[in-house]
MMTF fields as JSON, N, C-alpha, C and O atoms, coordinates in Angstrom:
{
  "mmtfVersion": "1.0.0",
  "mmtfProducer": "UNKNOWN",
  "numBonds": 499,
  "numAtoms": 500,
  "numGroups": 125,
  "numChains": 1,
  "numModels": 1,
  "chainsPerModel": [1],
  "groupsPerChain": [125],
  "chainIdList": ["A"],
  "bondAtomList": [4, 2, 8, 6, 12, 10, 16, 14, 20, 18, 24, 22, 28, 26, 32, 30, 36, 34, 40, 38, 44, 42, 48, 46, 52, 50, 56, 54, 60, 58, 64, 62, 68, 66, 72, 70, 76, 74, 80, 78, 84, 82, 88, 86, 92, 90, 96, 94, 100, 98, 104, 102, 108, 106, 112, 110, 116, 114, 120, 118, 124, 122, 128, 126, 132, 130, 136, 134, 140, 138, 144, 142, 148, 146, 152, 150, 156, 154, 160, 158, 164, 162, 168, 166, 172, 170, 176, 174, 180, 178, 184, 182, 188, 186, 192, 190, 196, 194, 200, 198, 204, 202, 208, 206, 212, 210, 216, 214, 220, 218, 224, 222, 228, 226, 232, 230, 236, 234, 240, 238, 244, 242, 248, 246, 252, 250, 256, 254, 260, 258, 264, 262, 268, 266, 272, 270, 276, 274, 280, 278, 284, 282, 288, 286, 292, 290, 296, 294, 300, 298, 304, 302, 308, 306, 312, 310, 316, 314, 320, 318, 324, 322, 328, 326, 332, 330, 336, 334, 340, 338, 344, 342, 348, 346, 352, 350, 356, 354, 360, 358, 364, 362, 368, 366, 372, 370, 376, 374, 380, 378, 384, 382, 388, 386, 392, 390, 396, 394, 400, 398, 404, 402, 408, 406, 412, 410, 416, 414, 420, 418, 424, 422, 428, 426, 432, 430, 436, 434, 440, 438, 444, 442, 448, 446, 452, 450, 456, 454, 460, 458, 464, 462, 468, 466, 472, 470, 476, 474, 480, 478, 484, 482, 488, 486, 492, 490, 496, 494],
  "bondOrderList": [1, 1, 1, 1, 1, 1, 1, 1, 1, 1, 1, 1, 1, 1, 1, 1, 1, 1, 1, 1, 1, 1, 1, 1, 1, 1, 1, 1, 1, 1, 1, 1, 1, 1, 1, 1, 1, 1, 1, 1, 1, 1, 1, 1, 1, 1, 1, 1, 1, 1, 1, 1, 1, 1, 1, 1, 1, 1, 1, 1, 1, 1, 1, 1, 1, 1, 1, 1, 1, 1, 1, 1, 1, 1, 1, 1, 1, 1, 1, 1, 1, 1, 1, 1, 1, 1, 1, 1, 1, 1, 1, 1, 1, 1, 1, 1, 1, 1, 1, 1, 1, 1, 1, 1, 1, 1, 1, 1, 1, 1, 1, 1, 1, 1, 1, 1, 1, 1, 1, 1, 1, 1, 1, 1],
  "groupList": [{"groupName": "MET", "atomNameList": ["N", "CA", "C", "O"], "elementList": ["N", "C", "C", "O"], "formalChargeList": [0, 0, 0, 0], "bondAtomList": [1, 0, 2, 1, 3, 2], "bondOrderList": [1, 1, 2], "singleLetterCode": "M", "chemCompType": "L-PEPTIDE LINKING"}, {"groupName": "ASP", "atomNameList": ["N", "CA", "C", "O"], "elementList": ["N", "C", "C", "O"], "formalChargeList": [0, 0, 0, 0], "bondAtomList": [1, 0, 2, 1, 3, 2], "bondOrderList": [1, 1, 2], "singleLetterCode": "D", "chemCompType": "L-PEPTIDE LINKING"}, {"groupName": "PRO", "atomNameList": ["N", "CA", "C", "O"], "elementList": ["N", "C", "C", "O"], "formalChargeList": [0, 0, 0, 0], "bondAtomList": [1, 0, 2, 1, 3, 2], "bondOrderList": [1, 1, 2], "singleLetterCode": "P", "chemCompType": "L-PEPTIDE LINKING"}, {"groupName": "TYR", "atomNameList": ["N", "CA", "C", "O"], "elementList": ["N", "C", "C", "O"], "formalChargeList": [0, 0, 0, 0], "bondAtomList": [1, 0, 2, 1, 3, 2], "bondOrderList": [1, 1, 2], "singleLetterCode": "Y", "chemCompType": "L-PEPTIDE LINKING"}, {"groupName": "GLN", "atomNameList": ["N", "CA", "C", "O"], "elementList": ["N", "C", "C", "O"], "formalChargeList": [0, 0, 0, 0], "bondAtomList": [1, 0, 2, 1, 3, 2], "bondOrderList": [1, 1, 2], "singleLetterCode": "Q", "chemCompType": "L-PEPTIDE LINKING"}, {"groupName": "ILE", "atomNameList": ["N", "CA", "C", "O"], "elementList": ["N", "C", "C", "O"], "formalChargeList": [0, 0, 0, 0], "bondAtomList": [1, 0, 2, 1, 3, 2], "bondOrderList": [1, 1, 2], "singleLetterCode": "I", "chemCompType": "L-PEPTIDE LINKING"}, {"groupName": "LEU", "atomNameList": ["N", "CA", "C", "O"], "elementList": ["N", "C", "C", "O"], "formalChargeList": [0, 0, 0, 0], "bondAtomList": [1, 0, 2, 1, 3, 2], "bondOrderList": [1, 1, 2], "singleLetterCode": "L", "chemCompType": "L-PEPTIDE LINKING"}, {"groupName": "LYS", "atomNameList": ["N", "CA", "C", "O"], "elementList": ["N", "C", "C", "O"], "formalChargeList": [0, 0, 0, 0], "bondAtomList": [1, 0, 2, 1, 3, 2], "bondOrderList": [1, 1, 2], "singleLetterCode": "K", "chemCompType": "L-PEPTIDE LINKING"}, {"groupName": "THR", "atomNameList": ["N", "CA", "C", "O"], "elementList": ["N", "C", "C", "O"], "formalChargeList": [0, 0, 0, 0], "bondAtomList": [1, 0, 2, 1, 3, 2], "bondOrderList": [1, 1, 2], "singleLetterCode": "T", "chemCompType": "L-PEPTIDE LINKING"}, {"groupName": "GLU", "atomNameList": ["N", "CA", "C", "O"], "elementList": ["N", "C", "C", "O"], "formalChargeList": [0, 0, 0, 0], "bondAtomList": [1, 0, 2, 1, 3, 2], "bondOrderList": [1, 1, 2], "singleLetterCode": "E", "chemCompType": "L-PEPTIDE LINKING"}, {"groupName": "ALA", "atomNameList": ["N", "CA", "C", "O"], "elementList": ["N", "C", "C", "O"], "formalChargeList": [0, 0, 0, 0], "bondAtomList": [1, 0, 2, 1, 3, 2], "bondOrderList": [1, 1, 2], "singleLetterCode": "A", "chemCompType": "L-PEPTIDE LINKING"}, {"groupName": "PHE", "atomNameList": ["N", "CA", "C", "O"], "elementList": ["N", "C", "C", "O"], "formalChargeList": [0, 0, 0, 0], "bondAtomList": [1, 0, 2, 1, 3, 2], "bondOrderList": [1, 1, 2], "singleLetterCode": "F", "chemCompType": "L-PEPTIDE LINKING"}, {"groupName": "ARG", "atomNameList": ["N", "CA", "C", "O"], "elementList": ["N", "C", "C", "O"], "formalChargeList": [0, 0, 0, 0], "bondAtomList": [1, 0, 2, 1, 3, 2], "bondOrderList": [1, 1, 2], "singleLetterCode": "R", "chemCompType": "L-PEPTIDE LINKING"}, {"groupName": "TRP", "atomNameList": ["N", "CA", "C", "O"], "elementList": ["N", "C", "C", "O"], "formalChargeList": [0, 0, 0, 0], "bondAtomList": [1, 0, 2, 1, 3, 2], "bondOrderList": [1, 1, 2], "singleLetterCode": "W", "chemCompType": "L-PEPTIDE LINKING"}, {"groupName": "HIS", "atomNameList": ["N", "CA", "C", "O"], "elementList": ["N", "C", "C", "O"], "formalChargeList": [0, 0, 0, 0], "bondAtomList": [1, 0, 2, 1, 3, 2], "bondOrderList": [1, 1, 2], "singleLetterCode": "H", "chemCompType": "L-PEPTIDE LINKING"}, {"groupName": "ASN", "atomNameList": ["N", "CA", "C", "O"], "elementList": ["N", "C", "C", "O"], "formalChargeList": [0, 0, 0, 0], "bondAtomList": [1, 0, 2, 1, 3, 2], "bondOrderList": [1, 1, 2], "singleLetterCode": "N", "chemCompType": "L-PEPTIDE LINKING"}, {"groupName": "SER", "atomNameList": ["N", "CA", "C", "O"], "elementList": ["N", "C", "C", "O"], "formalChargeList": [0, 0, 0, 0], "bondAtomList": [1, 0, 2, 1, 3, 2], "bondOrderList": [1, 1, 2], "singleLetterCode": "S", "chemCompType": "L-PEPTIDE LINKING"}, {"groupName": "GLY", "atomNameList": ["N", "CA", "C", "O"], "elementList": ["N", "C", "C", "O"], "formalChargeList": [0, 0, 0, 0], "bondAtomList": [1, 0, 2, 1, 3, 2], "bondOrderList": [1, 1, 2], "singleLetterCode": "G", "chemCompType": "PEPTIDE LINKING"}, {"groupName": "VAL", "atomNameList": ["N", "CA", "C", "O"], "elementList": ["N", "C", "C", "O"], "formalChargeList": [0, 0, 0, 0], "bondAtomList": [1, 0, 2, 1, 3, 2], "bondOrderList": [1, 1, 2], "singleLetterCode": "V", "chemCompType": "L-PEPTIDE LINKING"}],
  "groupTypeList": [0, 1, 2, 3, 4, 5, 6, 1, 5, 2, 7, 8, 8, 8, 4, 1, 9, 5, 7, 7, 10, 11, 7, 7, 6, 10, 6, 12, 13, 14, 2, 1, 7, 15, 6, 1, 15, 8, 9, 9, 10, 9, 9, 7, 11, 7, 9, 5, 16, 15, 10, 3, 9, 7, 5, 15, 8, 12, 9, 7, 7, 7, 7, 3, 1, 15, 2, 3, 8, 2, 17, 15, 11, 18, 5, 18, 15, 11, 4, 14, 15, 15, 6, 5, 16, 1, 6, 0, 15, 4, 18, 12, 15, 18, 14, 0, 4, 16, 15, 5, 3, 12, 12, 12, 12, 5, 5, 7, 8, 18, 12, 5, 18, 15, 17, 18, 0, 8, 0, 9, 8, 5, 18, 0, 15],
  "groupIdList": [1, 2, 3, 4, 5, 6, 7, 8, 9, 10, 11, 12, 13, 14, 15, 16, 17, 18, 19, 20, 21, 22, 23, 24, 25, 26, 27, 28, 29, 30, 31, 32, 33, 34, 35, 36, 37, 38, 39, 40, 41, 42, 43, 44, 45, 46, 47, 48, 49, 50, 51, 52, 53, 54, 55, 56, 57, 58, 59, 60, 61, 62, 63, 64, 65, 66, 67, 68, 69, 70, 71, 72, 73, 74, 75, 76, 77, 78, 79, 80, 81, 82, 83, 84, 85, 86, 87, 88, 89, 90, 91, 92, 93, 94, 95, 96, 97, 98, 99, 100, 101, 102, 103, 104, 105, 106, 107, 108, 109, 110, 111, 112, 113, 114, 115, 116, 117, 118, 119, 120, 121, 122, 123, 124, 125],
  "secStructList": [7, 7, 2, 2, 2, 2, 2, 6, 7, 7, 6, 6, 7, 7, 2, 2, 2, 2, 2, 2, 2, 2, 2, 2, 2, 2, 2, 2, 2, 7, 4, 4, 4, 7, 4, 4, 4, 2, 2, 2, 2, 2, 2, 2, 2, 2, 2, 2, 2, 2, 2, 2, 2, 2, 2, 1, 1, 2, 2, 2, 2, 2, 2, 2, 2, 7, 6, 6, 1, 6, 6, 7, 3, 3, 3, 3, 3, 7, 7, 4, 4, 4, 2, 2, 2, 2, 2, 2, 2, 2, 2, 2, 2, 2, 2, 2, 2, 4, 4, 4, 4, 6, 6, 1, 3, 3, 3, 3, 3, 3, 3, 3, 3, 6, 6, 3, 3, 3, 3, 3, 3, 3, 3, 3, 7],
  "xCoordList": [105.142, 105.573, 105.392, 105.356, 105.276, 105.064, 106.219, 107.356, 105.925, 106.998, 107.67, 108.829, 107.039, 107.62, 108.661, 109.715, 108.386, 109.37, 110.573, 111.716, 110.305, 111.381, 112.318, 113.532, 111.729, 112.528, 113.008, 113.781, 112.557, 112.974, 112.638, 113.482, 111.35, 110.919, 109.552, 108.847, 109.133, 107.829, 106.726, 107.018, 105.493, 104.407, 104.212, 103.615, 104.744, 104.575, 105.679, 105.808, 106.475, 107.6, 107.132, 106.147, 107.835, 107.524, 108.043, 108.844, 107.575, 108.007, 109.491, 110.095, 110.12, 111.507, 112.281, 113.297, 111.773, 112.472, 112.328, 113.251, 111.178, 110.983, 111.972, 112.591, 112.127, 113.105, 114.534, 115.293, 114.88, 116.251, 116.456, 117.507, 115.495, 115.608, 115.754, 116.533, 115.0, 115.051, 116.464, 117.108, 116.916, 118.25, 119.382, 120.297, 119.295, 120.291, 120.326, 121.394, 119.163, 119.077, 119.364, 119.993, 118.903, 119.202, 120.716, 121.212, 121.438, 122.838, 123.581, 124.562, 123.064, 123.638, 123.45, 124.363, 122.262, 121.942, 122.002, 121.585, 122.54, 122.61, 123.519, 124.607, 123.057, 123.838, 125.258, 126.169, 125.463, 126.781, 127.723, 128.941, 127.189, 128.015, 128.232, 129.017, 127.515, 127.603, 128.014, 127.259, 129.16, 129.601, 129.831, 129.743, 130.126, 130.391, 129.081, 129.086, 127.973, 126.655, 125.593, 124.643, 125.746, 124.828, 123.388, 122.486, 123.153, 121.718, 120.993, 119.905, 121.56, 120.89, 120.688, 119.64, 121.697, 121.602, 120.491, 119.72, 120.364, 119.309, 117.9, 117.0, 117.789, 116.479, 116.14, 115.008, 117.124, 116.891, 116.584, 115.689, 117.347, 117.128, 115.748, 115.121, 115.25, 113.882, 112.846, 111.861, 113.051, 112.133, 112.149, 111.069, 113.254, 113.362, 112.661, 111.937, 112.914, 112.253, 110.766, 110.042, 110.284, 108.812, 108.207, 107.117, 108.892, 108.406, 108.304, 107.311, 109.362, 109.33, 108.174, 107.489, 108.032, 106.971, 105.622, 104.782, 105.374, 104.032, 103.754, 102.587, 104.776, 104.544, 105.361, 105.618, 105.779, 106.671, 106.012, 106.715, 104.718, 104.03, 103.01, 102.636, 102.544, 101.549, 100.307, 99.76, 99.83, 98.607, 98.769, 97.908, 99.885, 100.112, 100.252, 99.719, 100.96, 101.155, 99.794, 99.485, 98.979, 97.628, 96.74, 95.984, 96.829, 96.107, 96.508, 95.681, 97.85, 98.391, 98.05, 97.715, 98.144, 97.844, 96.409, 96.098, 95.519, 94.109, 93.391, 92.748, 93.489, 92.941, 91.419, 90.857, 90.763, 89.282, 88.638, 87.673, 89.218, 88.618, 87.94, 88.158, 87.081, 86.386, 87.341, 88.367, 86.925, 87.723, 88.773, 89.322, 89.07, 90.084, 89.447, 88.336, 90.126, 89.576, 90.401, 91.607, 89.73, 90.428, 90.203, 89.067, 91.294, 91.148, 91.604, 92.664, 90.772, 90.98, 90.85, 89.855, 91.792, 91.639, 90.922, 91.083, 90.126, 89.408, 89.353, 89.542, 89.096, 88.928, 87.446, 86.564, 87.181, 85.82, 84.93, 83.74, 85.606, 84.853, 84.528, 83.683, 85.158, 84.863, 84.338, 84.545, 83.69, 83.249, 82.415, 82.719, 81.401, 80.539, 81.339, 81.283, 82.036, 82.82, 83.861, 84.005, 84.591, 85.545, 84.864, 85.342, 83.755, 83.041, 82.577, 82.759, 82.01, 81.556, 82.738, 82.622, 83.827, 85.053, 85.539, 85.876, 85.562, 86.053, 85.118, 85.588, 83.819, 82.843, 83.07, 83.148, 83.179, 83.47, 84.723, 84.722, 85.766, 87.033, 86.894, 87.405, 86.242, 86.001, 85.137, 85.389, 84.132, 83.276, 84.055, 83.854, 84.982, 85.777, 86.671, 86.853, 87.249, 88.136, 87.28, 87.793, 86.061, 85.279, 84.594, 83.867, 84.787, 84.181, 84.744, 84.164, 85.849, 86.386, 85.524, 85.599, 84.708, 83.887, 82.486, 81.494, 82.42, 81.099, 80.393, 81.008, 79.077, 78.187, 78.296, 77.862, 78.853, 78.922, 78.275, 78.289, 77.728, 77.112, 78.181, 78.979, 78.153, 79.231, 78.486, 77.571, 78.929, 78.343, 79.433, 80.561, 79.116, 80.083, 79.501, 78.336, 80.38, 79.932, 80.977, 82.172, 80.511, 81.386, 81.094, 79.94, 82.179, 82.073, 82.99, 84.073, 82.536, 83.351, 83.481, 82.513, 84.778, 85.083, 86.288, 87.363, 86.059, 87.182, 87.871, 89.097, 87.113, 87.659, 88.344, 88.989, 88.162, 88.756, 87.63, 86.829, 87.582, 86.548, 87.086, 88.146, 86.39, 86.767, 85.728, 84.528, 86.215, 85.292, 85.653, 86.812, 84.617, 84.767, 84.025, 82.854, 84.662, 83.995, 83.962, 84.981, 82.706, 82.519, 82.019, 81.004, 82.75, 82.301, 81.719, 82.354, 80.511, 79.779, 79.469, 79.086, 79.63, 79.263, 77.756, 77.313],
  "yCoordList": [101.05, 101.046, 99.677, 98.679, 99.625, 98.396, 97.422, 97.756, 96.179, 95.171, 94.8, 94.386, 94.918, 94.586, 95.667, 95.349, 96.909, 97.976, 97.823, 97.974, 97.523, 97.407, 96.255, 96.365, 95.109, 93.979, 94.067, 93.222, 95.077, 95.314, 94.124, 93.63, 93.674, 92.57, 92.906, 93.73, 92.283, 92.491, 91.682, 90.696, 92.101, 91.387, 89.935, 89.095, 89.694, 88.328, 87.391, 86.292, 87.8, 86.962, 85.763, 85.834, 84.621, 83.402, 83.442, 84.308, 82.499, 82.438, 82.21, 82.762, 81.453, 81.189, 82.463, 82.746, 83.258, 84.509, 85.543, 86.318, 85.56, 86.466, 86.11, 86.997, 84.839, 84.388, 84.808, 85.298, 84.614, 84.971, 86.463, 86.893, 87.273, 88.695, 89.175, 90.079, 88.557, 88.878, 88.571, 89.408, 87.322, 86.935, 87.842, 88.198, 88.201, 89.058, 90.41, 90.896, 91.004, 92.302, 92.225, 93.115, 91.163, 90.953, 90.851, 91.411, 90.146, 90.022, 91.348, 91.688, 92.061, 93.334, 94.381, 95.154, 94.393, 95.391, 94.953, 95.687, 93.71, 93.226, 94.143, 94.498, 94.537, 95.442, 94.984, 95.807, 93.636, 93.139, 93.279, 93.219, 93.461, 93.7, 95.15, 95.495, 95.996, 97.478, 98.158, 98.966, 97.848, 98.425, 99.905, 100.571, 100.412, 101.889, 102.701, 103.9, 102.041, 102.768, 101.886, 101.485, 101.576, 100.639, 101.103, 100.318, 102.36, 102.895, 102.706, 102.131, 103.168, 103.022, 101.604, 101.231, 100.773, 99.301, 98.676, 97.898, 98.981, 98.443, 98.798, 97.964, 100.081, 100.59, 99.887, 99.458, 99.79, 99.126, 97.682, 97.144, 97.011, 95.592, 95.321, 94.34, 96.133, 96.027, 96.219, 95.483, 97.176, 97.492, 96.283, 95.861, 95.697, 94.553, 93.302, 92.551, 93.131, 91.993, 92.11, 91.132, 93.372, 93.582, 93.354, 92.792, 93.78, 93.64, 92.14, 91.671, 91.415, 89.999, 89.238, 88.365, 89.639, 89.084, 89.212, 88.327, 90.298, 90.528, 89.595, 89.338, 89.074, 88.259, 86.997, 86.48, 86.486, 85.326, 84.012, 83.018, 83.928, 82.703, 82.98, 84.133, 81.938, 82.112, 82.773, 83.669, 82.335, 82.878, 84.354, 85.148, 84.76, 86.177, 86.995, 88.101, 86.467, 87.177, 87.396, 88.5, 86.35, 86.45, 87.446, 88.19, 87.462, 88.407, 89.827, 90.733, 90.0, 91.355, 91.882, 93.053, 90.981, 91.378, 91.68, 92.534, 91.015, 91.242, 91.362, 90.409, 92.498, 92.651, 92.63, 92.525, 92.722, 92.783, 91.406, 91.318, 90.326, 89.047, 88.719, 89.402, 87.618, 87.262, 87.034, 86.362, 87.646, 87.459, 88.497, 88.574, 89.277, 90.348, 91.633, 91.98, 92.315, 93.583, 94.742, 94.631, 95.867, 97.147, 98.01, 98.288, 98.413, 99.217, 100.653, 100.86, 101.599, 102.978, 103.873, 103.778, 104.743, 105.794, 106.972, 107.254, 107.675, 108.787, 109.9, 109.668, 111.092, 112.25, 112.308, 112.172, 112.514, 112.622, 113.663, 113.472, 114.777, 115.9, 115.634, 116.327, 114.676, 114.334, 112.908, 112.261, 112.395, 110.996, 110.586, 109.6, 111.342, 110.978, 111.05, 110.136, 112.117, 112.206, 111.096, 110.542, 110.788, 109.663, 108.348, 107.537, 108.127, 106.853, 106.742, 105.691, 107.739, 107.704, 107.5, 106.753, 108.152, 107.977, 106.557, 105.976, 105.998, 104.637, 103.625, 102.681, 103.797, 102.933, 103.036, 102.029, 104.297, 104.511, 103.811, 103.16, 103.925, 103.275, 101.733, 101.09, 101.177, 99.763, 99.351, 98.334, 100.164, 99.846, 99.831, 98.954, 100.825, 100.879, 99.675, 99.113, 99.231, 98.09, 96.802, 95.849, 96.789, 95.514, 95.437, 94.474, 96.393, 96.309, 95.12, 94.718, 94.549, 93.365, 92.176, 91.203, 92.199, 91.05, 91.173, 90.882, 91.604, 91.716, 90.438, 89.372, 90.518, 89.39, 88.558, 87.407, 89.107, 88.434, 89.372, 90.591, 88.818, 89.593, 90.066, 89.29, 91.329, 91.953, 92.541, 93.354, 92.085, 92.607, 93.42, 92.949, 94.605, 95.441, 95.735, 96.103, 95.552, 95.903, 96.862, 96.718, 97.828, 98.86, 98.858, 98.896, 98.811, 98.888, 100.008, 100.214, 100.724, 101.823, 101.475, 101.456, 101.198, 100.857, 101.718, 101.694, 102.449, 103.257, 104.182, 104.295, 104.785, 105.645, 105.02, 105.699, 103.701, 103.025, 102.408, 101.645, 102.765, 102.241, 100.933, 100.942, 99.833, 98.6, 98.313, 98.37, 97.992, 97.712, 96.28, 95.95, 95.503, 94.153, 93.986, 94.353, 93.451, 93.216, 91.674, 90.985, 91.188, 89.759, 89.568, 90.146, 88.728, 88.472, 87.102, 86.13, 87.024, 85.739, 85.422, 86.321, 84.2, 83.799, 83.758, 83.421],
  "zCoordList": [107.184, 105.794, 105.205, 105.925, 103.88, 103.195, 103.321, 102.99, 103.812, 103.971, 102.69, 102.722, 101.594, 100.282, 99.942, 99.391, 100.255, 100.019, 100.931, 100.502, 102.187, 103.09, 102.787, 102.963, 102.314, 101.942, 100.492, 100.041, 99.772, 98.4, 97.486, 96.739, 97.575, 96.761, 96.198, 96.782, 95.051, 94.506, 95.227, 95.904, 95.078, 95.83, 95.342, 96.016, 94.145, 93.595, 94.035, 93.494, 94.998, 95.461, 96.213, 96.947, 96.044, 96.689, 98.16, 98.511, 99.002, 100.369, 100.483, 101.403, 99.638, 99.644, 99.347, 99.981, 98.342, 97.986, 99.104, 99.354, 99.774, 100.928, 102.023, 102.611, 102.301, 103.338, 102.948, 103.784, 101.7, 101.246, 101.363, 101.839, 100.948, 101.018, 102.474, 102.773, 103.339, 104.794, 105.338, 105.97, 105.059, 105.568, 105.051, 105.793, 103.777, 103.174, 103.89, 104.261, 104.077, 104.764, 106.247, 106.818, 106.86, 108.305, 108.567, 109.544, 107.707, 107.902, 107.643, 108.305, 106.659, 106.341, 107.474, 107.764, 108.102, 109.059, 110.495, 111.39, 110.738, 112.114, 112.905, 112.451, 114.123, 114.946, 115.215, 115.309, 115.342, 115.623, 114.398, 114.564, 113.199, 112.038, 111.693, 110.81, 112.414, 112.213, 113.516, 114.058, 114.003, 115.249, 115.246, 116.278, 114.08, 113.941, 113.927, 114.205, 113.603, 113.499, 114.122, 113.449, 115.424, 116.079, 116.092, 115.8, 116.422, 116.535, 115.199, 115.18, 114.093, 112.811, 112.457, 111.931, 112.74, 112.452, 113.237, 112.675, 114.535, 115.355, 114.788, 114.684, 114.437, 113.961, 112.618, 112.396, 111.764, 110.448, 110.628, 109.977, 111.542, 111.769, 112.331, 111.932, 113.23, 113.664, 112.604, 112.544, 111.789, 110.623, 109.723, 109.309, 109.388, 108.5, 109.178, 108.525, 110.494, 111.15, 111.212, 111.027, 111.487, 111.533, 110.149, 110.043, 109.089, 107.767, 107.432, 106.875, 107.79, 107.515, 108.296, 107.763, 109.564, 110.374, 109.761, 109.929, 109.042, 108.409, 107.26, 106.962, 106.597, 105.415, 105.353, 104.265, 106.496, 106.513, 106.317, 106.138, 106.337, 106.004, 104.945, 104.728, 104.271, 103.179, 103.713, 103.071, 104.92, 105.486, 105.775, 105.396, 106.46, 106.758, 105.499, 105.414, 104.519, 103.213, 102.577, 102.13, 102.534, 101.927, 102.673, 102.049, 103.989, 104.847, 104.592, 104.484, 104.495, 104.259, 102.893, 102.722, 101.903, 100.501, 100.249, 99.419, 100.933, 100.754, 102.095, 102.536, 102.738, 104.107, 104.158, 105.248, 103.081, 103.124, 102.797, 102.037, 103.409, 103.222, 104.561, 105.561, 104.562, 105.747, 106.918, 106.818, 108.046, 109.281, 109.511, 110.61, 108.553, 108.741, 109.25, 108.849, 110.102, 110.688, 110.25, 110.03, 110.124, 109.863, 111.127, 111.511, 111.744, 112.961, 112.584, 111.994, 112.945, 112.563, 113.734, 114.452, 113.984, 115.067, 114.468, 113.281, 115.268, 114.77, 115.807, 117.001, 115.336, 116.22, 116.616, 115.769, 117.931, 118.399, 117.717, 117.464, 117.443, 116.774, 115.307, 114.741, 114.688, 113.261, 113.182, 112.156, 114.175, 114.231, 112.993, 112.321, 112.728, 111.571, 110.208, 109.386, 110.036, 108.868, 108.665, 107.575, 109.773, 109.713, 109.459, 108.665, 110.123, 109.886, 108.45, 107.836, 107.911, 106.527, 105.539, 104.567, 105.801, 104.963, 104.96, 103.928, 106.211, 106.28, 105.631, 104.996, 105.773, 105.089, 103.6, 102.896, 103.117, 101.658, 101.205, 100.16, 101.944, 101.621, 101.585, 100.668, 102.527, 102.522, 101.303, 100.657, 101.023, 99.909, 98.629, 97.788, 98.454, 97.196, 97.154, 96.074, 98.266, 98.265, 97.971, 97.384, 98.357, 98.208, 96.85, 96.605, 95.963, 94.62, 93.858, 92.849, 94.304, 93.589, 93.846, 93.097, 94.863, 95.174, 94.591, 95.26, 93.347, 92.689, 92.721, 92.759, 92.706, 92.711, 93.989, 94.012, 95.018, 96.325, 97.39, 97.221, 98.45, 99.46, 100.44, 100.967, 100.648, 101.543, 102.759, 102.629, 103.948, 105.204, 105.873, 106.019, 106.271, 106.957, 108.349, 108.504, 109.356, 110.728, 111.267, 111.006, 112.013, 112.614, 114.112, 114.538, 114.908, 116.349, 116.81, 116.262, 117.822, 118.365, 119.88, 120.64, 120.252, 121.648, 122.099, 121.499, 123.147, 123.731, 122.63, 122.604, 121.798, 120.869, 119.62, 118.821, 119.511, 118.323, 117.577, 118.116, 116.28, 115.36, 114.76, 114.133, 114.937, 114.265, 113.258, 113.523, 112.063, 110.953, 110.406, 110.154, 110.251, 109.754, 108.452, 108.362, 107.458, 106.181, 105.994, 106.02, 105.804, 105.591, 104.196, 103.807, 103.402, 102.032, 102.005, 102.412, 101.526, 101.446, 99.946, 99.197, 99.535, 98.243, 98.006, 96.908]
}
């Protein structure tokens, strides 16, 4: 799920605001503060922690917000019987996302290892 939705913040939030939102939710859902509903609190606390971990630094936030920048990978699981169809759909999806890089050279590489298709998009000026 989207870390911004979990932390209940907009994508334009600053790092300080992200940290404040995390602390507020972490305190609210900490298992030690929810003794009557420990299981739900643990699950929610893990979800909040994982969301914060995805966007807790400027670099991670930038990478999460724009996954199709140089050096970022997209990992996709696929069914063996639909290999060609899945591959073409993923290439199409990456192409749609990369339209924002007009007038730049875009190199796409696809690797299939142990049933996992890894796609890398490199944007060059």
